[in-house]
Phi, psi and omega in degrees: 000135182284162178299327179298317180294325176297327179294335180269344186280140180296144186298325180291329174292320178294326181296333179259355180267081193243155166258122181237359181246121182303323180296318178296318180300314180294323178295319179299332182257013180056043178242132184229017183298120183294328180293324176296316186291314183298317179293323182294319181297317180295316184291327183287346174291334180266324180218109192297145169288133178208114179210127179295144179298331178298325178283323176302326180297344177271353183277154182275118180297136176084001183248104181290347180255017178305130185295335177282320177299316183298335181285338188240342184282121177302149186224144182298335180293343176296339184274353183266144178271137176230140180304134177088350179261116191231172183283338182228070188293338183257008178062038185284341177299320180287334182272355184278088188291324181193171183307123178092346189250121170241114184242102183247333186238154192300308191264000186213152175219161189253134180245115179266106184270341183204153173263358183279144173229152176289332183216145175262105176280132188290344181262009187303127181285348177252025183293343178250008186291134182280075186300317187298335179275350192237358183283130181286139173263170180305323181292342181280349185303317182297323177292320178295316178301314180297322180295314179300314183294334178281345180250086190291345178283343184287122174234002183218138173244138178249118175274124183218202181180224025040201181225115184296337180276007165278347177286154175294158177300324181296314181290322178298316179297323178301313180291322178297318179296323176299315181292325178298336183286351181260109186301332184290340182277134180239335186232145173230120178252137179239119178262122186206139172260350185303316181299340178276318184269335176224079185300336178296350175300334177278083181254175184299322182294317177297316178302320179295316180300316185286315186287338182265003178286146174285342178281148174283118185267131173236119177259121178253108179269173185225103176231135182251348187208143183298336180294341176286343190251071175288176186299322181294316178299316179297321180295322179290319178296323179297333178298329180294311180293329176296336178261021175064030176259124179289128181236124179239164177233139167241138179236163176239133176289122187227129177301130177084349183253306184215034186271050173206150179296327180297314180295317181291327176296314178300321180297314181298317180294321180292321175301317180297322174301328183269006181077023183244134179263132173300135188240291180238145165241105186274135163289143184307129170288137188279070179267141180301127180105356185238014185302327184291351175267353188287153181236150177294137181305322179296322178293319177301315180299318179295314180301315184289325176300316179292325179295318178300324180283336186272333190243151167295152187305325183289349179252007179267116177290154177284126176278119187220162169227140173265127181245129182305131177089346179284155185274358178198167173292145185265115176295142182235128166191120186111141187301326186294342183273358188259022178300141187261000000 
């Protein structure tokens, strides 16, 4: 199917129109390397391959090092154990107050409404998260409401997952209306990769739900490379800012994907074209199965130094690491800040 036809296809159809077999993914991209395939099959048994065909359409045919492909293709190195790489690198088990609730920071807490994602990123820090034990049901709302009201410092809720924009507009609106009923809440943040991999998710109904909320809506998308942001994706993202919705981007530094100042500079400018402001540049969370994406601290320092020199300040994302138990994300710059 051509990219034009994907632009016409309904987002929910795209969400179910997936590639889940590594062999099929490689065939679609005219790649037949046996070493890639054998490793991918083994790794996908532990963390399934899941990528929308619309996103595959942005990948470069014939290029085994395509930066979009590397983010989703299972790899045999995921099966190897490395010191310091664990199943819960951010200590979320301790922050999991009740089903759906992760409370790590003073003024805001995270609500996981679904374990579903449009795409399985191989570096995902929640790839081992026990979603089925933690997803809130309708009956849990009263407990969540009581928890928020008991924490008077909370003024912001972050919808996460999984990916909250895999939910229908109707279900999303239901949760937004519940949160709107709490006077102490002023901000609603939605973390989602869906607008990048399935830009048609930004439909008229979603725009209406977001722009008509009494809460200040901040949508944080996740793009790691300018190749993810074709003209159609940028046009859909621009619709959000046209409706007065704040849109930010968080990226993750990944070996082989965006490990150069040149690539990150292109990403920031392309995001700006789409009405999106660079927000965070995360150092890789040390999750088991993602060691092959990790970068040396000295290289990270060099890349970020060059990035500061390449971009105006307003387009430089904050280089950060999340450390389990800390009260905020830790800003990083300088070799001394990279202790593991």
